[in-house]
N, C-alpha and C positions, 0 to 999 in steps of 0.2 A: 856679250854669254852665247857658248857651247853650243856648237849647228845639230847636234849628234846625239844620240843617245837619249833623248828628249821623249818622253810623255805629251801629246799635247794637241789640248783642244781650239778648235777654230770654229768658228762659228760664222753662218752665211761661208760655209767652207769649199759648195758646191759648185758656184758658179764667179764669172772676175779676180777679183784681188784674191778670195778667200783660197779660193781652188789653187790657183796659180802659187801661194803661198805653200799648200799644202803639195802642193805636187814637187814645190822642190822643197820639204823637207822630209820628204816623204823622201823623196833620194837621194837623202843626205843620211838615212841610220835612225832617224828616227818613228815612236809609232806614233801617226796622227788619227786622230776621230775626229771628222767633220758635220758638220749640224748643220740642218735647215728646214726651211717649213716643206716642200717641195720633191717625195722621192721620187718623182720622174727624175729631179736634178742631181740626188745625191745617186741614182742609181748610174748613171750615163756618166757624174762624176768615180764611182769603182773604177765602169766599167774602161776607163782609160788609166787607172791609175790599180789595182784592185788590194793592195797593199792596208789601202784607206777603212778607215771603219768609219760607217757612220748609222745615223743617227736622227731620224725623224724627230723634230721640238721646233714647236716656234716659243723662243728664250723671253716675247713678251705677253705668252700664259701664264700662269704661278703654276697651275698647274703639272705643263709640259715639260715645262722649266724647272723643276723640283724634281719630277718625273728622273727624268736627268741626269740631273744631279748625285742620286741617287743608285741612278747604272753605276757612276762614273767614279760614286766609292765604289760600289761592291765591284767592278769588272776589272777597273783602272785606277786602284786608290796609291798606285805612282806618276799620277797625272801634276806634273809641277809645272806647264806653259795655256795657258789661257790666253787666246789672242780675241777680244771681241771686235772680231769686224763686220759682223749683220747691220744693214743702213737698207733705208730708204730712201727713196727723193719725189719728193715731191714739188710739181712749180707750181704755183699760187701766185696768181694775181689779184691783189686786192682793190682792186680798182672797176673787178668785174665777179668773178668768181671766184674767190681763195681756197675754195673746194676745203673746207672748214671739216667735212666729215668725214676724211682722214686723218685729222693733225693730232687725235690725240695717239693713231698708230706711230705715229709718225715722231714722234716725241715718244712714247714707247722702246719703240722698238732701239732708235740709234741714242736714247738718252737710257732709259729707268730700267730695263731688260738690262744690259752690260750691269749697271749696279748690281740691281739684287743676286745676276748671276756673281757675279766678285765675291759680295757678302757670301754667300749659301758654300761658297765655294774654297776660301780660305781656310777652316779648317784642317782639308784634305793638303792645300800648299802649305802650308805651315808642317807639316809636319817632311816638307820634305829638308834634303840638303840643301838645296840653293831651287829656286824658283821665281818665275820672270810671268808681270801680268801687262800685256800686251794691247794699251787701246788701241787703236783705230779711227782715228782724227781727218782732218783731213785741213788741205790746204787755205779752203773757205772756211776754217775758221777764223782765221786770223783779216782774212781780205773777202766777204763775204759777196758770192753771185748774188741780185737781187732776184730774181727768178725764181728760185727755191731761196725763200728767206727762211722758212723753219727748220730744212735742212743744214740751215748754215751756222742757227741758234742751234743746234742742237749739237753742234762739232765744235760748236766754240767752248759750248756746257761741258762736250766729254775733252778737251785742251784743259778747262780749267779744277775739275773734278781729278781729273790725273795729275797735276802738280799737288793737290794736297794729298790725297793718295799717297801721291810716292815720298813727301815729306811723313804725311806719320806713320808708312812701313819700314823709315827708312833705319832704324834697328833691327831690323827681324832679317832673315835670308831671303825677301823677297824681294826682287826686282820690279818697278814700274815703270813700265816706258813707253812712250808717248813715237806712235808712226804717223805721219803724215802725209799720204798719200798726194798727189798731183792731182791734172786732171786723166782718170785712166783711159779708158777706150772699152771701155764693158757696155750696158745695159740699163748702169742703175741711171735711172730719171726717163727710160725711154729713149734715149742717146739724142734728146735733146737741153741743148746746150746756147749759155749768152751769147750773144753777136763779140761782144771783144773776147773772149777765148777762140780763139784760134786755132787749128788744129795742130797747129805746131806746139803747142802749150798739153798734146795729149801726151803718152806715154804707153804702151802697149803692158799688160798683164803682166807676161812675162819680162819685161826687162823691170820694172814696178819689181817684181820679189827677186830679180838680180842684186838693182840692189839695195834692198833692203835685211837684202840678207846679209850685204857685205858689211851693211852700219851697227846693225845689229851684234855680229860678230867682232864690231870694232868697239862694241860697248857705250851707246851714244844713248842716252835717256831721250832722245827727242830724234827722231828718225825722221827725216827728210829730205822728199823726193823729188824730182824736177824745178819745178818753180817752187814748189809747198815753200823748199828753200826762202825765196825770194818773197811772198806773202808773208813769212812766217818773218823775217826782215823789217820790210816796208808796215805790212799791217794795210788800216784803210788807206796810208796814202795810192796803194795800188787801185782802188776799188774805182777811180774813174772809168782805168783800163781796164778794169774787168769786167768793167759793165757796158763799155764803148758802145752802139750799135754800126757806128764810123767805117 
């Protein structure tokens, strides 16, 4: 993937790894558009990187998402890269209270919203000489962390969907890439981590972005950063280590 001259949409791009990617791509000479639910977070991101374009959008809300898609078609017809990064993570204890009231939202934001967005933006992407869909999954897609079972399940589904989408679009000019971050030191999940995920497994958003862009430039279909390479290789064999509290 060329790292300059693109028009890029990053969902959930105001904070965490989304913002780290937005910052790096903007610095590299790309037109970067970020969307998110928080106006204040978007304003803070733009204050730090003025070249970024912001849009308030809840990608899990049909009307909000479709309004953004129509806006993109009108204002940014050269859009050629979509990074589905928005995600939420909820701790769920099925021995006590599994917080079922937030279940549908977690599944929608992490899984169904990016699928809808891809389908709605495909006509625009097909018009570009080169285009790329980047789906952000997780190293936890391959070896789940038991404290956040629904999050891990949605990321495993993102991995599966990405494989199928890549196969379906292989004869087009649209590349489909999966980015699997390790545990990144952000506010995702309220900064709560399972006992087995020691701090040495974490990376900063900035270090993640540096490595991710390096692998994207190398045209990898699977961008595996940090411990994600090991969870991809070993899968469920790492489950006990990931979830050990010893």
